[in-house]
C-alpha positions in Angstrom: 0.1 0.2 0.5 1.3 3.2 -1.0 2.1 5.8 1.8 -0.3 8.4 1.4 -3.3 5.7 1.7 -1.6 4.3 4.9 -1.6 7.8 6.7 -4.6 9.4 5.5 -8.2 8.2 5.1 -8.8 7.4 1.6 -11.2 9.5 -0.1 -12.4 11.6 2.8 -11.1 15.1 3.9 -8.4 15.5 6.2 -7.4 18.1 8.9 -4.6 20.3 8.5 -2.9 18.6 11.1 -3.3 15.2 9.4 -1.8 16.7 6.3 1.3 18.0 8.3 1.8 14.7 9.8 1.4 12.8 6.2 3.9 15.6 4.9 6.4 14.7 8.1 5.7 11.2 7.0 6.4 11.4 3.5 9.5 13.3 3.9 11.2 11.2 6.4 10.3 7.9 4.2 11.9 9.9 1.3 14.9 10.5 3.2 14.9 6.8 4.5 14.7 5.7 0.8 17.7 7.9 -0.7 20.1 7.1 2.0 20.9 3.5 0.5 21.2 4.9 -3.2 23.6 7.6 -1.9 25.8 5.3 0.1 26.3 3.0 -2.9 27.1 5.9 -5.5 29.7 7.5 -2.8 31.3 3.6 -2.6 31.4 3.4 -6.0 33.2 6.9 -6.6 35.4 5.8 -4.5 36.6 2.7 -6.4 39.9 3.1 -8.3 38.9 0.6 -10.9 35.6 2.5 -11.7 36.1 3.6 -15.2 36.1 7.3 -15.9 32.9 7.3 -18.0 31.1 5.5 -15.4 32.5 7.5 -12.9 31.2 10.8 -14.3 27.6 9.0 -14.5 27.8 7.9 -10.7 29.0 11.4 -9.9 26.1 13.0 -11.7 23.5 10.4 -10.0 24.8 11.4 -6.8 24.4 15.0 -7.3 21.0 14.5 -8.7 20.2 12.3 -5.5 21.6 15.1 -3.4 19.3 18.0 -5.2 16.7 15.7 -4.1 17.5 15.4 -0.8 17.8 19.2 -0.6 14.4 19.7 -1.6 13.0 17.0 0.8 14.8 19.1 3.3 13.1 22.4 2.1 10.0 20.9 2.0 10.2 19.6 5.7 11.1 23.1 6.7 7.6 24.3 4.9 6.0 21.5 7.0 7.5 22.5 10.2 6.4 26.4 9.7 2.8 25.2 8.9 2.8 22.8 12.5 
C-alpha cells in the first residue's frame, strides 16, 4: 500500500494537522529511501577501478540524489512552519 493511503484516510477530507503529519511522514520516508542509493554511489565513486565514463555517471547520479534530498529538506522546513 502506498504511503499516502496508509497515513490518510482515502477519499475523505483531512484536517491540516493530518496533512502536516502526512507531509512529515513522506519526507522522512523519502530521506530513508535516499540513504541506500546515496551510500552506494559514494562507495562506487571511491572505487579506483571504476572507468572514467562510469565515474562521471555515478557522480551525476549522486549529485541528482543530493539535490532531491535538499528539496525534501526544504519541504520539511515548510511543513515545520505549518505545524
